[in-house]
Structure formats: structure tokens, C-alpha cells
TIPARO-433268 format. One record per residue (C-alpha): residue number from 1; y, z, x. Coordinates in nm, 4 decimals. Layout:
N
  nr        v        w        u
 NUM        Y        Z        X
...
END
This chain:
209
  nr        v        w        u
   1   5.2120  11.5153   8.4256
   2   5.5011  11.7628   8.3878
   3   5.3271  12.0118   8.6147
   4   5.2752  11.7441   8.8792
   5   5.6406  11.6419   8.8619
   6   5.7451  12.0054   8.8892
   7   5.5110  12.0543   9.1828
   8   5.6633  11.7469   9.3500
   9   6.0140  11.8867   9.3002
  10   5.9138  12.2220   9.4481
  11   5.7509  12.0500   9.7458
  12   6.0633  11.8415   9.8084
  13   6.2850  12.1504   9.7863
  14   6.0543  12.3473  10.0176
  15   6.0544  12.0573  10.2634
  16   6.4366  12.0455  10.2526
  17   6.4628  12.4242  10.2979
  18   6.2215  12.4070  10.5903
  19   6.4393  12.1526  10.7649
  20   6.7477  12.3633  10.6932
  21   6.5809  12.6782  10.8318
  22   6.4871  12.4900  11.1480
  23   6.8460  12.3755  11.1930
  24   6.7580  12.0108  11.1337
  25   7.0494  11.9213  10.9041
  26   7.0864  11.5492  10.9747
  27   7.4606  11.5515  10.9040
  28   7.5356  11.8284  11.1496
  29   7.3011  11.6825  11.4107
  30   7.4726  11.3456  11.3735
  31   7.8148  11.5075  11.4200
  32   7.7016  11.6886  11.7354
  33   7.5617  11.3649  11.8794
  34   7.8890  11.1867  11.8006
  35   8.0989  11.4637  11.9566
  36   7.8810  11.4662  12.2678
  37   7.9398  11.0955  12.3173
  38   8.3134  11.1458  12.2628
  39   8.3171  11.4232  12.5221
  40   8.1677  11.1851  12.7765
  41   8.4249  10.9213  12.6871
  42   8.7130  11.1636  12.7324
  43   8.5576  11.2767  13.0594
  44   8.5650  10.9183  13.1853
  45   8.9310  10.8789  13.0854
  46   9.0286  11.2035  13.2574
  47   8.8413  11.1021  13.5700
  48   9.0291  10.7724  13.5680
  49   9.3608  10.9578  13.5436
  50   9.2695  11.1944  13.8275
  51   9.1722  10.9071  14.0549
  52   9.5173  10.7504  14.0201
  53   9.7081  11.0795  14.0107
  54   9.6026  11.1516  14.3689
  55   9.8138  10.8545  14.4804
  56  10.1655  10.9374  14.3596
  57  10.3278  10.6825  14.5892
  58  10.1988  10.4057  14.3635
  59  10.4077  10.5229  14.0683
  60  10.7807  10.5440  14.0051
  61  10.8379  10.7548  13.8089
  62  10.5289  10.9644  13.8700
  63  10.4165  11.1276  13.5411
  64  10.3881  11.4748  13.6913
  65  10.7595  11.4758  13.7766
  66  10.8839  11.4013  13.4237
  67  10.6592  11.6196  13.2073
  68  10.8453  11.8627  12.9821
  69  10.6002  12.1517  13.0130
  70  10.7830  12.3923  12.7745
  71  10.7949  12.1269  12.5000
  72  10.4304  12.0285  12.5451
  73  10.3310  12.3962  12.5576
  74  10.4855  12.4503  12.2142
  75  10.3057  12.1416  12.0796
  76   9.9798  12.2688  12.2286
  77  10.0303  12.6092  12.0652
  78  10.0833  12.4392  11.7283
  79   9.7566  12.2483  11.7680
  80   9.5696  12.5635  11.8681
  81   9.7037  12.7420  11.5600
  82   9.5547  12.4608  11.3526
  83   9.2116  12.5713  11.4721
  84   9.2837  12.9141  11.3231
  85   9.3835  12.7652  10.9876
  86   9.0676  12.5525  10.9959
  87   8.8591  12.8687  11.0414
  88   9.0462  13.0308  10.7523
  89   8.9743  12.7263  10.5346
  90   8.6009  12.7498  10.5974
  91   8.6026  13.1280  10.5484
  92   8.7768  13.0792  10.2126
  93   8.5148  12.8217  10.1131
  94   8.2362  13.0676  10.1933
  95   8.4065  13.3134   9.9544
  96   8.4235  13.0261   9.7011
  97   8.8020  13.0571   9.6955
  98   8.8813  12.6929   9.6279
  99   9.2582  12.7399   9.6096
 100   9.2778  12.9101   9.9490
 101   9.0432  12.6495  10.0958
 102   9.2731  12.3668   9.9887
 103   9.5792  12.5605  10.1087
 104   9.4409  12.6145  10.4588
 105   9.3151  12.2571  10.4810
 106   9.6645  12.1315  10.4015
 107   9.8134  12.3750  10.6528
 108   9.5752  12.2449  10.9193
 109   9.6744  11.8863  10.8447
 110  10.0435  11.9835  10.8561
 111  10.0084  12.1515  11.1961
 112   9.8178  11.8505  11.3260
 113  10.0978  11.6246  11.2013
 114  10.3578  11.8353  11.3840
 115  10.1582  11.8027  11.7058
 116  10.1236  11.4281  11.6556
 117  10.4963  11.3949  11.5896
 118  10.5640  11.5837  11.9134
 119  10.3413  11.3449  12.1044
 120  10.5221  11.0418  11.9607
 121  10.8569  11.1976  12.0568
 122  10.7269  11.2657  12.4088
 123  10.6161  10.9027  12.4487
 124  10.9555  10.7870  12.3224
 125  11.1347  11.0030  12.5792
 126  10.9128  10.8822  12.8637
 127  10.9668  10.5165  12.7737
 128  11.3373  10.5129  12.6848
 129  11.4823  10.7837  12.9104
 130  11.2454  10.7945  13.2068
 131  11.1375  10.4304  13.2163
 132  10.7651  10.5063  13.2257
 133  10.5874  10.2446  13.0160
 134  10.2228  10.1536  12.9774
 135  10.2532   9.8912  13.2533
 136  10.4737  10.0875  13.4966
 137  10.1818  10.1916  13.7162
 138   9.8063  10.2579  13.7031
 139   9.8603  10.6326  13.6653
 140  10.1067  10.5768  13.3784
 141   9.8545  10.3502  13.2060
 142   9.5819  10.6118  13.2550
 143   9.8105  10.8796  13.1089
 144   9.9013  10.6803  12.7978
 145   9.5435  10.5688  12.7321
 146   9.4058  10.9235  12.7656
 147   9.6697  11.1047  12.5605
 148   9.7034  10.8172  12.3138
 149   9.3275  10.8131  12.2538
 150   9.3419  11.1852  12.1838
 151   9.6362  11.1292  11.9483
 152   9.4269  10.8733  11.7602
 153   9.1551  11.1358  11.7150
 154   9.4128  11.3817  11.5820
 155   9.5350  11.1194  11.3331
 156   9.1784  11.0552  11.2144
 157   9.1266  11.4303  11.1768
 158   9.4431  11.4595  10.9673
 159   9.3181  11.1836  10.7366
 160   8.9844  11.3630  10.6952
 161   9.1588  11.6935  10.6178
 162   9.3834  11.5304  10.3592
 163   9.0792  11.3559  10.2100
 164   8.9079  11.6925  10.1639
 165   9.2261  11.8349  10.0150
 166   9.2398  11.5426   9.7724
 167   8.8718  11.5750   9.6836
 168   8.9249  11.9434   9.6120
 169   9.2088  11.8625   9.3742
 170   9.0356  11.5750   9.1956
 171   8.6848  11.7203   9.1675
 172   8.7846  12.0849   9.1414
 173   8.5443  12.2189   9.4038
 174   8.4466  12.1625   9.7651
 175   8.1026  12.2411   9.9025
 176   7.9217  12.2493  10.2372
 177   7.5909  12.1564  10.0733
 178   7.6346  11.7810  10.0552
 179   7.8119  11.4795  10.1968
 180   8.1556  11.4861  10.3533
 181   8.2314  11.8569  10.3827
 182   8.4561  12.1226  10.5360
 183   8.2083  12.2358  10.8004
 184   8.1654  11.8888  10.9517
 185   8.5392  11.8232  10.9539
 186   8.5868  12.1671  11.1077
 187   8.3507  12.0798  11.3930
 188   8.5449  11.7609  11.4582
 189   8.8802  11.9387  11.4463
 190   8.7746  12.2144  11.6865
 191   8.6466  11.9465  11.9246
 192   8.9871  11.7742  11.9154
 193   9.1578  12.1059  11.9953
 194   8.9218  12.1889  12.2819
 195   8.9681  11.8456  12.4351
 196   9.3448  11.8931  12.4235
 197   9.3178  12.2254  12.6095
 198   9.1344  12.0421  12.8882
 199   9.3852  11.7531  12.8876
 200   9.6855  11.9883  12.8906
 201   9.5397  12.1862  13.1798
 202   9.4261  11.8929  13.3912
 203   9.6974  11.6370  13.3158
 204  10.0069  11.8502  13.2629
 205   9.9633  12.1833  13.4393
 206   9.7635  12.0743  13.7457
 207   9.9740  11.7610  13.7964
 208  10.2923  11.9661  13.8319
 209  10.1491  12.2536  14.0357
END
């Protein structure tokens, strides 16, 4: 009976390893499917913005005329640097350096929070000083929905990063081998950064060129 149980365990482990070697990790596959659907959603929102941005006469003020490109460029740089700290967090985990992993995860969350704070400040300036609200015009609505939806994703990412940081402190060790892990959160975070590069280029830079 013991031999049969042992044989069953070996078979289960071999079956799991086979799926891993074929790249069939269900968690990672699920994350890629989710991110693909999110990419399509962001594509639809950007298309909506571009459709209205080609008719500037319908908006006063027109978003492209009030963007503070230097300020948003600094915020964008901060978010891009958070991708670097996310890479450093995963590299530290692969070395089994738990302290450095938690440190870089917290740094990533902090950089994301700075970016999010900059976005809130930008919205405040647009609404109070420039008079561009959500209902000012179709292009203003498209701008707020697109950038606000991205900001929501950043906020969710920050919560996930802080959750990992908390798990590392309470349980003493993080791992990529099970459940909610650094690699999956890293994929999500890099997606958020890449989407922002596209938004910054299309919405901010091209709108003012």
C-alpha cells in the first residue's frame, strides 16, 4: 500500500513537472489571458479618445492645450523606474534574498504611489485652474476615463505589492512556486507601465505636436 501511495505521489509530481516544462502553468496562463483582455480594453479607450481628439473645436479647453508635459514626463519617469525596482525584487527572490525582495517591493509600491499622487494633482489642476471637468466635452470625458482607468490599475498594483510585502513580513518568506507570488504581480506591474508609455505617447505627446 505504501509503495502504491509513493508511486502515486511520484506520478503526480512528474505530471506537474511535465506541465511546468511545457510552460502550462495555469496561474501564469491565466494572468496572460487577463492582461490580453485588458490590452484590448485600453485599446478601445484610446481609440475613443483619438476619435474625439481630431475635433478640437468641440472642446474648450482642449486637453492638448493645457497638458503640463514636463510635469507628466517626470511622473512617467518615476513609473518607469518602478519597473526597474520590480525587476530587482524578482532578481532578489531568485537569489533567495528575502530582505532585498521586500525592500524592492516596497520601493516599487512607493514609486507607484508617487505617480498616482502626481496624476491626482494633475486632475486637480485641470478641474480647478483650467475648468476641464469630466462633463466639459466628449474629448475631456475620454481623457479622464482613459487616464483614470489606468490610475485605478496602478492603485490595484500598489495594493498587490504591499500585500506581498506584508506576506513576506508575516510568513518570513516569499516564493514563486505557489499562489499569489512576485512573478505574477511583476507581470501585471510591467503591463501597467507599458500601457502608460503608450498613453503618454498617444494622449500627451501626439496631442500637443
